[in-house]
N, C-alpha and C positions, 0 to 999 in steps of 0.2 A: 504494500500500500504506500503510495507516494504522499508527500506532505499535504497536497490538496485534498486527497481522499481522507486523510487522517482528520482534518478539521471538519470536513463535511460529515463524516461519520458521527461526530458528536451531536449534530443536529437531529439525527434520526434515532438516537438512543433515548428511549423513554425514561422518565423518572417515575418510580413507584409512589403512589399516594394512597393511603388507606382512608377511604371515605366512610366506611362502616366496618365493624368487626369482621364481616364476611364479604366485604367489597373492596377489591383492589383496582385502582385506575392506572393505566399506562398513559402518562402525561407527556405528550410530544411537543418539542419546540416547533418542529415542522415534519410531520409524519411522511408527507409525500416525497421526501428525499429518499426514503427507503426503496420504493419502487423505481423512482427516477434513476438512482445510481445503479440499481440492479439491471434495469433495461439498457441503460447506456453502456454499461460494462460489457454486456452480452452482445450488443450491436458492434462495439469496438472489436471484441474478440472474433466475431464472425465475419468482419469485413463490411458489414452493412453501414458502418459509420467510419469514415477515414479520418486520420489526423487532420485537424483544421477544417473538418467537414461542416455541413449545415444541418441543423435540426429544425423541424417545423411541427407545431402541435397546437391544438385547440384546448383552451383551459378556462376555468372560472376563477383561477387565482393561484392556489397553493401549489398545484403541480407545475404551473408555469414558473413560479418563483423557484421551485426546486431545480427545474431545468436551467433557469438563468444562472443560478449559483454554480451549477456544474459546468455550463458553457463558459462562464467567466474564468473558472479555475483551470479549465483544460484547453481553452482557446478555440472553442467551436463558435460558429455563427448560429444565431437562434432567431426564428420568427415565431411569434405567438399570436394566435387569433383568439379574440375574446369579444364580448359584447359591452356596450357602453354602460349597462347597468351593473356589470360585474367588476370592472376595474376601477377602484376608487383612487382618489388623488395620491394617497400615500403609497399604495402598491404600484401605481403607474410610475411614480418617481423612483422607487426602488428598482423596478425592472429596467428602467432606462439607464440608471447608474450602473447596473450590471451589464449593460451593452445589448440588451434584447431589443429587437425590432417589434413594435406592437402594431397589429392590424386589427382595428376595432370596428365591428359592424353595428348597425342600428339594431335596437331591440324595442320596437314600439309597444309590444304587449307585455314586456317585463318578464318573459318566460326564460330568458337566457339565449334566445336566438340560435339554438344549437344547430338547426338545419342550415341556416345561413352561414354559420361558422364552418361547418364541414364542407359546404360548397366552396367557400373561399379558400379553405385549406387545400382542396383538390386543385384549385387554380394556381395556388402558390407552388405546389409540388410540381406542376407542369413547368412553371417558370424556373424552378431550381432543380434541374435534373440531378438525380443522385442524392437529393436531400433525404435525411432519415426522419421517418415519422414514427414516434413511439407507439401511437395508437392506444392510449391508456385505457380506453373503454373496452376494447376488444382483444388486446394482446394478453394472452394467458400469463406472460411473464409478470404482469402487474400483480396477479394473485400469487405466483410462485415466490415473489419477494417477501411475502409475509410469513413464510415458514419460520423466519427468524423471530418474528413477534410471537408466534405460537410457542416456540421453544422458550422464549423469555418468560411467558406466562407460566409455563410448567415449572421452570426453575424458581419462580417467585412464590408460587402457591401450591405446587404439587397437583393434586386433584383439582380439575376445573369442572364445575357443574353447569355454569351458565356463562355465555359470552354475549355482551351487549355492544353493538357497534353501529355507526352511521352508514347509510347506503348512499353512494354517489356513483362512482365508477364501478363499484362491485368488488374492487381489489382487496381492500383491507378487511371488509366483513367476510366475504366468501373465501378469500385466501386463508385467513386465520381460522375460520370455522371449519373448513374442510380438513385441515391438518389436525386440529384439536379433536374433531369427531373420529378421526382414525384412532386416536389414543383413548378417547372417552366416548364410546358409542352413544351414551345417554345424554350427551351434552345438549342443553337447551340454548337455542340461538334466537336472540331478539334483535330484529332489524329496526333501526330508527330512520324514518323518512319524514317528509313534510308535505302539507297539503299542496295540491296541484303539481306534484311530481309524478311522472308516469311509471316510476319504478315498480309500484305495486298497484297499478291500475287506474290512478286518477287521470283525467284529461289534463293536458298541460295548460298552464296559466301563469299569471304573474305571481312571483314568490318573493316575499320580503326577506326571508331567511336564505342567505347565500352560503355556498359550500356544502349544502345538503340537498339531496334529491337530484333529479335530472329531467330534461325534456326529451330525451331519447332513451331507449332501453339498451344498455351495453350487453355484449355477449358475456362479460365477466360476472354479470348478476345471475346467480344460480338460485332460483326461488326454492328449490327443493332442499336447501340447507336451512331454511327459516322456519321456526316454530311459531313465532309471533311477530307481527309488524305493528309499530307504534308511529302514528303520524303526529308530529309535534309542530304546532304553529310557531311563528316567529316570536310572539309575545311571551309565551311560557319559556321558550328557549333563551330569550334575552334575560328574563328574570332568573332563570336557573344559572346562567353564567355569572350574574351578580352574586347569587347565593354561594356559588363555589368560591368566589373571592372572599366574601364575608366569613364563611364558615371554615374554609380550609386554606385560605391565603393562596388559592390557585387562580392565576390570572389567565383564563382560557377563553377561547372564542365561543360564539353562540352554538355552533354545532357540538362542541364539547359539552356545553350546557344542556343541550337536548339529550345527549347520550347519558350524561350523569343523572338527569331527571328520571329517565326510564330505569336506569340501573338501581338507583336508590329506592324507587318504588318497588322493584322486583325483590330486592333484598329484604324489604320489610314484610313481603308476603312469604318469602322463603328464607327465614333467618339461619337455617342450617346449610343452605346451598352456598358453595364457594363460587362467588360471582366475580367476573372481571369485566372491565369496560375500557374501551379505546377512546381516549380524548385526543383528537388529531392535531390541534394547533393552539397556539397561545393567543392572547387577546390584543396584542399590539396593533394589528391591522384594523381593529375596530374601535380605536380610541376616539375617533371623530364621530362615531355612530352609536354602537351598542353601549359604549361606556361614556357617552356624552349626554348629560341630562337634558340639555337644550334640544338635541335631536330627538331624544326619546319622548319628551313631553309633547312634541308635535304629532306623535303617532296616535291615531284613534285607539282608545282602549288602554292606554298607558297612564298610570302604573297598573301592571297586571299582577293579579294574585296567582300563586302557583297552586293548582289543584292537588288534592291529596292522592288522587288516583285518576287514571284515564277513563273515558267513557268507552265501554266495550260495545262493538258493533258486530253484526253478522254479515253485512254486505258492504262492499267497497262504496264509500260515500264521501266525497270531498268535503272538508271542513274549512273553517276560516282561520285567520292568523291567531285567534285567541284560543283555538281548540287543541285538545290532546285526546286522540282516539286510539283504540287498540282493537286488533282483530287476531283471532287464533288462525294462523295461516296453515299450519299442519303439514308443512313440507310439500305443498302442492305446486304444480306449475301454474302459471298465471291464468291460463284459459279455464282451469278447473274452479276458479274462485268467482262467486256471483258478484255482480256489480249493479245493483239496482235494476235487475231485469235484463241487463246487457252483459256480455262477456267483456272482461277487462281489456283484452288485447286489441279491441277496436280503436283504442286511443293511441296506439303506439306508433312511433316513427322508426325508421330503419337507419342504421349507421353504416356508412360505406366502409369497406374493408381496405387494408393497405394496398391490395392488388387491384382495387377498383370495383369489386363486386359488393353486394350488399349483405349485411349480416341478417340472420334470422331475427325477427322481432318477437319470437315467442319466449325467449329466455329459458327454454326447456332443456338445453344441452347441459351436461354435467362436466365440469372441469376436472381433469386428472392433474393435480398439482403435486403429486408425490414424486418430485424429481430432486 
């Protein structure tokens, strides 16, 4: 490992935090460095990324920041495609300081403009012949990278009875869950999503909570690993992030707040279950928003009280930014789950593959990450 990789590795190493006697959190400064470094290292070893080569990717923020740090440390060119609603002023400044080129598309409906971003990505790949596309949503190496996190949890707590994690690209949740379930077949997996994310059957729409959910269905999202799904709106996620700081001195982002909210509820229901939760990033990116009282008080519904428990539903039904709902998923594929009289897959978009073909929108393939 060279000097650049040595300091980058420190960012992807979680700190353990005991949130309850039976709840351990993996607190990351920047979790997405784990898959980013893994994927770039394999691309370099296989010749898909040449020394001084160019990387192109679509991102909502943290994976792009991870790539920018790697590109700056190793001398790669980097083009990131995002939406105007996703890249805040602070992150934009940091990415530019790291030398990344930003290509920002319009996002009139506030859903993340994922289709437009992927279309623009394909056009840029044609402009940059030989550019490497990590394809974080569909590349199984994203999941493979989290074998190290699964090992870290086992070393920290031994037996793991329940894993709680956020759903976005599918990498951290499904990668960690698949490995842990090989070791602990009875492992319970709780996926944390947000309203108007298509990952568990909602139609896409404007989302106030960023870094969680998706407007396309990645191939890396394996629904058959999931026992329960919790849809956490932005307001309870923001409130939970504040509570993490007050109660545990953990300055984490709102996606971490959403995951902690679900994990803490579960541990109260199952006090003898050894539960672990993934908290993917810190709160510094959100100092002008989630941790800014002036910004918060302008939001309808703020200040928000945190519910003691989610509302349990039997059919997929989109909620609002103030809601927290839960559904027993039962390790089913998406098409098997009722959605208000419709099947959930009608709302899904497709993600183009690195070779130009389209991914299946069903999410029904199982990933073999035992490599």
